[in-house]
PALUM-553310 format. One record per residue (C-alpha): residue number from 1; residue in one letter; z negated, y negated, x negated. Coordinates in nm, 2 decimals. Layout:
! PALUM-553310
<atom resi="NUM" resn="A" Z="Z" Y="Y" X="X"/>
...
//
This chain:
! PALUM-553310
<atom resi="1" resn="X" Z="6.74" Y="-5.90" X="-7.37"/>
<atom resi="2" resn="X" Z="6.60" Y="-5.85" X="-7.73"/>
<atom resi="3" resn="X" Z="6.75" Y="-5.59" X="-7.95"/>
<atom resi="4" resn="X" Z="6.53" Y="-5.39" X="-8.18"/>
<atom resi="5" resn="X" Z="6.73" Y="-5.27" X="-8.48"/>
<atom resi="6" resn="X" Z="6.68" Y="-4.89" X="-8.54"/>
<atom resi="7" resn="X" Z="6.76" Y="-4.80" X="-8.90"/>
<atom resi="8" resn="X" Z="6.51" Y="-4.52" X="-8.94"/>
<atom resi="9" resn="X" Z="6.23" Y="-4.73" X="-9.10"/>
<atom resi="10" resn="X" Z="6.09" Y="-4.95" X="-8.83"/>
<atom resi="11" resn="X" Z="5.76" Y="-4.96" X="-8.63"/>
<atom resi="12" resn="X" Z="5.97" Y="-4.92" X="-8.31"/>
<atom resi="13" resn="X" Z="5.70" Y="-4.79" X="-8.08"/>
<atom resi="14" resn="X" Z="5.44" Y="-5.06" X="-8.14"/>
<atom resi="15" resn="X" Z="5.70" Y="-5.34" X="-8.12"/>
<atom resi="16" resn="X" Z="5.86" Y="-5.21" X="-7.80"/>
<atom resi="17" resn="X" Z="5.52" Y="-5.16" X="-7.64"/>
<atom resi="18" resn="X" Z="5.42" Y="-5.52" X="-7.73"/>
<atom resi="19" resn="X" Z="5.74" Y="-5.65" X="-7.56"/>
<atom resi="20" resn="X" Z="5.66" Y="-5.44" X="-7.26"/>
<atom resi="21" resn="X" Z="5.32" Y="-5.60" X="-7.23"/>
<atom resi="22" resn="X" Z="5.46" Y="-5.95" X="-7.22"/>
<atom resi="23" resn="X" Z="5.74" Y="-5.85" X="-6.98"/>
<atom resi="24" resn="X" Z="6.04" Y="-5.89" X="-7.21"/>
<atom resi="25" resn="X" Z="6.33" Y="-5.65" X="-7.17"/>
<atom resi="26" resn="X" Z="6.46" Y="-5.48" X="-7.49"/>
<atom resi="27" resn="X" Z="6.70" Y="-5.22" X="-7.62"/>
<atom resi="28" resn="X" Z="6.63" Y="-5.01" X="-7.93"/>
<atom resi="29" resn="X" Z="6.96" Y="-4.92" X="-8.10"/>
<atom resi="30" resn="X" Z="7.14" Y="-4.85" X="-8.43"/>
<atom resi="31" resn="X" Z="7.47" Y="-4.95" X="-8.28"/>
<atom resi="32" resn="X" Z="7.61" Y="-5.29" X="-8.39"/>
<atom resi="33" resn="X" Z="7.82" Y="-5.29" X="-8.07"/>
<atom resi="34" resn="X" Z="7.51" Y="-5.25" X="-7.84"/>
<atom resi="35" resn="X" Z="7.29" Y="-5.48" X="-8.04"/>
<atom resi="36" resn="X" Z="7.56" Y="-5.75" X="-8.03"/>
<atom resi="37" resn="X" Z="7.51" Y="-5.77" X="-7.65"/>
<atom resi="38" resn="X" Z="7.16" Y="-5.92" X="-7.70"/>
<atom resi="39" resn="X" Z="7.04" Y="-6.28" X="-7.72"/>
<atom resi="40" resn="X" Z="6.80" Y="-6.21" X="-8.01"/>
<atom resi="41" resn="X" Z="6.72" Y="-5.92" X="-8.25"/>
<atom resi="42" resn="X" Z="6.41" Y="-5.80" X="-8.42"/>
<atom resi="43" resn="X" Z="6.43" Y="-5.63" X="-8.76"/>
<atom resi="44" resn="X" Z="6.11" Y="-5.42" X="-8.80"/>
<atom resi="45" resn="X" Z="6.01" Y="-5.23" X="-9.11"/>
<atom resi="46" resn="X" Z="5.77" Y="-5.00" X="-9.28"/>
<atom resi="47" resn="X" Z="5.81" Y="-4.83" X="-9.61"/>
<atom resi="48" resn="X" Z="5.99" Y="-4.92" X="-9.93"/>
<atom resi="49" resn="X" Z="6.23" Y="-5.22" X="-9.98"/>
<atom resi="50" resn="X" Z="6.48" Y="-5.01" X="-10.18"/>
<atom resi="51" resn="X" Z="6.50" Y="-4.74" X="-9.91"/>
<atom resi="52" resn="X" Z="6.52" Y="-4.99" X="-9.62"/>
<atom resi="53" resn="X" Z="6.81" Y="-5.18" X="-9.78"/>
<atom resi="54" resn="X" Z="6.99" Y="-4.85" X="-9.86"/>
<atom resi="55" resn="X" Z="6.96" Y="-4.75" X="-9.49"/>
<atom resi="56" resn="X" Z="7.09" Y="-5.08" X="-9.37"/>
<atom resi="57" resn="X" Z="7.39" Y="-5.06" X="-9.60"/>
<atom resi="58" resn="X" Z="7.47" Y="-4.69" X="-9.51"/>
<atom resi="59" resn="X" Z="7.48" Y="-4.79" X="-9.14"/>
<atom resi="60" resn="X" Z="7.66" Y="-5.12" X="-9.20"/>
<atom resi="61" resn="X" Z="7.37" Y="-5.29" X="-9.02"/>
<atom resi="62" resn="X" Z="7.35" Y="-5.53" X="-9.32"/>
<atom resi="63" resn="X" Z="7.69" Y="-5.67" X="-9.23"/>
<atom resi="64" resn="X" Z="7.60" Y="-5.68" X="-8.86"/>
<atom resi="65" resn="X" Z="7.28" Y="-5.88" X="-8.94"/>
<atom resi="66" resn="X" Z="7.48" Y="-6.14" X="-9.13"/>
<atom resi="67" resn="X" Z="7.74" Y="-6.17" X="-8.85"/>
<atom resi="68" resn="X" Z="7.47" Y="-6.19" X="-8.59"/>
<atom resi="69" resn="X" Z="7.29" Y="-6.48" X="-8.77"/>
<atom resi="70" resn="X" Z="7.63" Y="-6.65" X="-8.82"/>
<atom resi="71" resn="X" Z="7.67" Y="-6.65" X="-8.44"/>
<atom resi="72" resn="X" Z="7.36" Y="-6.87" X="-8.41"/>
<atom resi="73" resn="X" Z="7.14" Y="-6.62" X="-8.22"/>
<atom resi="74" resn="X" Z="6.78" Y="-6.57" X="-8.35"/>
<atom resi="75" resn="X" Z="6.67" Y="-6.30" X="-8.58"/>
<atom resi="76" resn="X" Z="6.30" Y="-6.20" X="-8.64"/>
<atom resi="77" resn="X" Z="6.20" Y="-5.98" X="-8.93"/>
<atom resi="78" resn="X" Z="5.85" Y="-5.82" X="-8.91"/>
<atom resi="79" resn="X" Z="5.65" Y="-5.69" X="-9.21"/>
<atom resi="80" resn="X" Z="5.90" Y="-5.51" X="-9.44"/>
<atom resi="81" resn="X" Z="6.17" Y="-5.65" X="-9.21"/>
<atom resi="82" resn="X" Z="6.06" Y="-6.00" X="-9.31"/>
<atom resi="83" resn="X" Z="6.08" Y="-5.91" X="-9.68"/>
<atom resi="84" resn="X" Z="6.43" Y="-5.78" X="-9.64"/>
<atom resi="85" resn="X" Z="6.54" Y="-6.13" X="-9.54"/>
<atom resi="86" resn="X" Z="6.49" Y="-6.26" X="-9.89"/>
<atom resi="87" resn="X" Z="6.71" Y="-6.25" X="-10.20"/>
<atom resi="88" resn="X" Z="6.55" Y="-5.97" X="-10.40"/>
<atom resi="89" resn="X" Z="6.25" Y="-5.75" X="-10.45"/>
<atom resi="90" resn="X" Z="6.07" Y="-5.61" X="-10.76"/>
<atom resi="91" resn="X" Z="5.92" Y="-5.32" X="-10.56"/>
<atom resi="92" resn="X" Z="5.99" Y="-5.00" X="-10.77"/>
<atom resi="93" resn="X" Z="6.27" Y="-5.18" X="-10.96"/>
<atom resi="94" resn="X" Z="6.50" Y="-5.48" X="-10.90"/>
<atom resi="95" resn="X" Z="6.69" Y="-5.47" X="-10.57"/>
<atom resi="96" resn="X" Z="6.89" Y="-5.71" X="-10.37"/>
<atom resi="97" resn="X" Z="6.79" Y="-5.81" X="-10.02"/>
<atom resi="98" resn="X" Z="6.98" Y="-5.96" X="-9.73"/>
<atom resi="99" resn="X" Z="6.97" Y="-6.30" X="-9.89"/>
<atom resi="100" resn="X" Z="6.92" Y="-6.50" X="-9.57"/>
<atom resi="101" resn="X" Z="6.62" Y="-6.68" X="-9.71"/>
<atom resi="102" resn="X" Z="6.54" Y="-6.81" X="-10.06"/>
<atom resi="103" resn="X" Z="6.27" Y="-6.62" X="-10.25"/>
<atom resi="104" resn="X" Z="6.17" Y="-6.30" X="-10.42"/>
<atom resi="105" resn="X" Z="5.93" Y="-6.02" X="-10.31"/>
<atom resi="106" resn="X" Z="5.66" Y="-5.96" X="-10.57"/>
<atom resi="107" resn="X" Z="5.34" Y="-5.74" X="-10.59"/>
<atom resi="108" resn="X" Z="5.01" Y="-5.89" X="-10.48"/>
<atom resi="109" resn="X" Z="4.80" Y="-5.94" X="-10.80"/>
<atom resi="110" resn="X" Z="4.51" Y="-5.71" X="-10.87"/>
<atom resi="111" resn="X" Z="4.28" Y="-6.01" X="-10.92"/>
<atom resi="112" resn="X" Z="4.25" Y="-6.36" X="-10.78"/>
<atom resi="113" resn="X" Z="4.23" Y="-6.68" X="-10.99"/>
<atom resi="114" resn="X" Z="3.86" Y="-6.63" X="-11.04"/>
<atom resi="115" resn="X" Z="3.90" Y="-6.28" X="-11.17"/>
<atom resi="116" resn="X" Z="3.77" Y="-6.12" X="-10.85"/>
<atom resi="117" resn="X" Z="3.94" Y="-5.78" X="-10.78"/>
<atom resi="118" resn="X" Z="4.17" Y="-5.77" X="-10.48"/>
<atom resi="119" resn="X" Z="4.22" Y="-5.46" X="-10.28"/>
<atom resi="120" resn="X" Z="4.59" Y="-5.36" X="-10.27"/>
<atom resi="121" resn="X" Z="4.74" Y="-5.27" X="-10.03"/>
<atom resi="122" resn="X" Z="4.60" Y="-5.56" X="-9.84"/>
<atom resi="123" resn="X" Z="4.49" Y="-5.45" X="-9.50"/>
<atom resi="124" resn="X" Z="4.30" Y="-5.67" X="-9.26"/>
<atom resi="125" resn="X" Z="4.27" Y="-5.98" X="-9.05"/>
<atom resi="126" resn="X" Z="4.35" Y="-6.32" X="-9.21"/>
<atom resi="127" resn="X" Z="4.36" Y="-6.67" X="-9.07"/>
<atom resi="128" resn="X" Z="4.69" Y="-6.86" X="-9.05"/>
<atom resi="129" resn="X" Z="4.72" Y="-7.20" X="-9.22"/>
<atom resi="130" resn="X" Z="5.00" Y="-7.41" X="-9.07"/>
<atom resi="131" resn="X" Z="5.24" Y="-7.61" X="-9.29"/>
<atom resi="132" resn="X" Z="5.47" Y="-7.76" X="-9.03"/>
<atom resi="133" resn="X" Z="5.54" Y="-7.76" X="-8.66"/>
<atom resi="134" resn="X" Z="5.80" Y="-7.51" X="-8.53"/>
<atom resi="135" resn="X" Z="5.88" Y="-7.38" X="-8.18"/>
<atom resi="136" resn="X" Z="5.79" Y="-7.02" X="-8.30"/>
<atom resi="137" resn="X" Z="5.43" Y="-7.15" X="-8.36"/>
<atom resi="138" resn="X" Z="5.40" Y="-7.33" X="-8.02"/>
<atom resi="139" resn="X" Z="5.05" Y="-7.28" X="-7.86"/>
<atom resi="140" resn="X" Z="4.90" Y="-7.11" X="-8.17"/>
<atom resi="141" resn="X" Z="4.57" Y="-7.25" X="-8.28"/>
<atom resi="142" resn="X" Z="4.36" Y="-7.12" X="-8.57"/>
<atom resi="143" resn="X" Z="4.51" Y="-6.78" X="-8.52"/>
<atom resi="144" resn="X" Z="4.40" Y="-6.46" X="-8.70"/>
<atom resi="145" resn="X" Z="4.67" Y="-6.19" X="-8.76"/>
<atom resi="146" resn="X" Z="4.67" Y="-5.84" X="-8.90"/>
<atom resi="147" resn="X" Z="4.83" Y="-5.76" X="-9.23"/>
<atom resi="148" resn="X" Z="4.92" Y="-5.43" X="-9.40"/>
<atom resi="149" resn="X" Z="5.12" Y="-5.49" X="-9.72"/>
<atom resi="150" resn="X" Z="5.12" Y="-5.47" X="-10.10"/>
<atom resi="151" resn="X" Z="5.40" Y="-5.72" X="-10.17"/>
<atom resi="152" resn="X" Z="5.46" Y="-6.08" X="-10.06"/>
<atom resi="153" resn="X" Z="5.73" Y="-6.34" X="-10.08"/>
<atom resi="154" resn="X" Z="5.73" Y="-6.58" X="-10.38"/>
<atom resi="155" resn="X" Z="5.94" Y="-6.89" X="-10.44"/>
<atom resi="156" resn="X" Z="5.99" Y="-6.96" X="-10.07"/>
<atom resi="157" resn="X" Z="6.16" Y="-7.29" X="-9.99"/>
<atom resi="158" resn="X" Z="5.89" Y="-7.54" X="-9.88"/>
<atom resi="159" resn="X" Z="6.09" Y="-7.62" X="-9.57"/>
<atom resi="160" resn="X" Z="6.10" Y="-7.26" X="-9.47"/>
<atom resi="161" resn="X" Z="5.73" Y="-7.20" X="-9.51"/>
<atom resi="162" resn="X" Z="5.58" Y="-7.24" X="-9.16"/>
<atom resi="163" resn="X" Z="5.24" Y="-7.07" X="-9.20"/>
<atom resi="164" resn="X" Z="5.05" Y="-6.89" X="-9.48"/>
<atom resi="165" resn="X" Z="4.74" Y="-6.69" X="-9.53"/>
<atom resi="166" resn="X" Z="4.51" Y="-6.67" X="-9.84"/>
<atom resi="167" resn="X" Z="4.46" Y="-6.34" X="-10.02"/>
<atom resi="168" resn="X" Z="4.41" Y="-6.42" X="-10.38"/>
<atom resi="169" resn="X" Z="4.74" Y="-6.60" X="-10.36"/>
<atom resi="170" resn="X" Z="4.91" Y="-6.80" X="-10.09"/>
<atom resi="171" resn="X" Z="5.09" Y="-6.54" X="-9.88"/>
<atom resi="172" resn="X" Z="5.38" Y="-6.67" X="-9.67"/>
<atom resi="173" resn="X" Z="5.29" Y="-6.54" X="-9.33"/>
<atom resi="174" resn="X" Z="5.55" Y="-6.70" X="-9.11"/>
<atom resi="175" resn="X" Z="5.88" Y="-6.82" X="-9.25"/>
<atom resi="176" resn="X" Z="6.18" Y="-6.97" X="-9.08"/>
<atom resi="177" resn="X" Z="6.51" Y="-7.14" X="-9.15"/>
<atom resi="178" resn="X" Z="6.75" Y="-7.23" X="-8.86"/>
<atom resi="179" resn="X" Z="6.78" Y="-6.92" X="-8.65"/>
<atom resi="180" resn="X" Z="6.62" Y="-6.68" X="-8.90"/>
<atom resi="181" resn="X" Z="6.25" Y="-6.62" X="-8.90"/>
<atom resi="182" resn="X" Z="6.00" Y="-6.37" X="-9.03"/>
<atom resi="183" resn="X" Z="5.64" Y="-6.26" X="-9.00"/>
<atom resi="184" resn="X" Z="5.47" Y="-6.07" X="-9.29"/>
<atom resi="185" resn="X" Z="5.20" Y="-5.94" X="-9.06"/>
<atom resi="186" resn="X" Z="5.23" Y="-5.73" X="-8.75"/>
<atom resi="187" resn="X" Z="5.24" Y="-5.96" X="-8.44"/>
<atom resi="188" resn="X" Z="5.23" Y="-5.65" X="-8.21"/>
<atom resi="189" resn="X" Z="4.89" Y="-5.56" X="-8.36"/>
<atom resi="190" resn="X" Z="4.76" Y="-5.92" X="-8.38"/>
<atom resi="191" resn="X" Z="4.60" Y="-5.96" X="-8.03"/>
<atom resi="192" resn="X" Z="4.65" Y="-6.28" X="-7.84"/>
<atom resi="193" resn="X" Z="4.80" Y="-6.47" X="-8.13"/>
<atom resi="194" resn="X" Z="5.06" Y="-6.20" X="-8.20"/>
<atom resi="195" resn="X" Z="5.16" Y="-6.18" X="-7.83"/>
<atom resi="196" resn="X" Z="5.21" Y="-6.56" X="-7.82"/>
<atom resi="197" resn="X" Z="5.43" Y="-6.54" X="-8.13"/>
<atom resi="198" resn="X" Z="5.65" Y="-6.27" X="-7.97"/>
<atom resi="199" resn="X" Z="5.67" Y="-6.47" X="-7.65"/>
<atom resi="200" resn="X" Z="5.78" Y="-6.78" X="-7.85"/>
<atom resi="201" resn="X" Z="6.05" Y="-6.58" X="-8.01"/>
<atom resi="202" resn="X" Z="6.17" Y="-6.46" X="-7.67"/>
<atom resi="203" resn="X" Z="6.18" Y="-6.82" X="-7.55"/>
<atom resi="204" resn="X" Z="6.39" Y="-6.90" X="-7.85"/>
<atom resi="205" resn="X" Z="6.67" Y="-6.67" X="-7.72"/>
<atom resi="206" resn="X" Z="6.73" Y="-6.93" X="-7.45"/>
<atom resi="207" resn="X" Z="6.75" Y="-7.22" X="-7.70"/>
<atom resi="208" resn="X" Z="6.87" Y="-7.04" X="-8.02"/>
<atom resi="209" resn="X" Z="7.02" Y="-7.35" X="-8.18"/>
<atom resi="210" resn="X" Z="6.69" Y="-7.52" X="-8.16"/>
<atom resi="211" resn="X" Z="6.46" Y="-7.24" X="-8.26"/>
<atom resi="212" resn="X" Z="6.30" Y="-7.39" X="-8.57"/>
//
């Protein structure tokens, strides 16, 4: 069973419906005790980095997440949930993240390298470019996925960058290190490619030590 962490800022409905479509049992909970009975957890997220981290700390879910990762079971962050995995963010100030992955969350520039204006927030379908093989990417070929974001992860460790997308800058799209992984886009809204990614994460629950 997958646990979906409910801290008041997640896209719970769309994620849970996607898991239902691929036949994966789940529980939505804010209780560390209940979530600890799962084989893998998803940290969804919509909204502001500062508010999300405050909610995780208020509910002690930040401590739970670290303990869960230390147990060797897989954790998947989605959209804002992925950004929370990193060390810090510049969104509306300077704020510390969970620090599970190396990197900093920064604003998408207004213009690309050629001076062409970029629409921010970035909303739309972008092609994935793969940087290395990983079980979470198994069966994915030339996939397009759906993004909605104004910030992206910068300074990501080369070994943790699994796939990226181009939007004026190289946007880390799928990241992973050991049993921690994240997706900047919404896999639950990304058609066949997104469903395969969620299926791969579910498979990882059965082989958590070899996820990435």
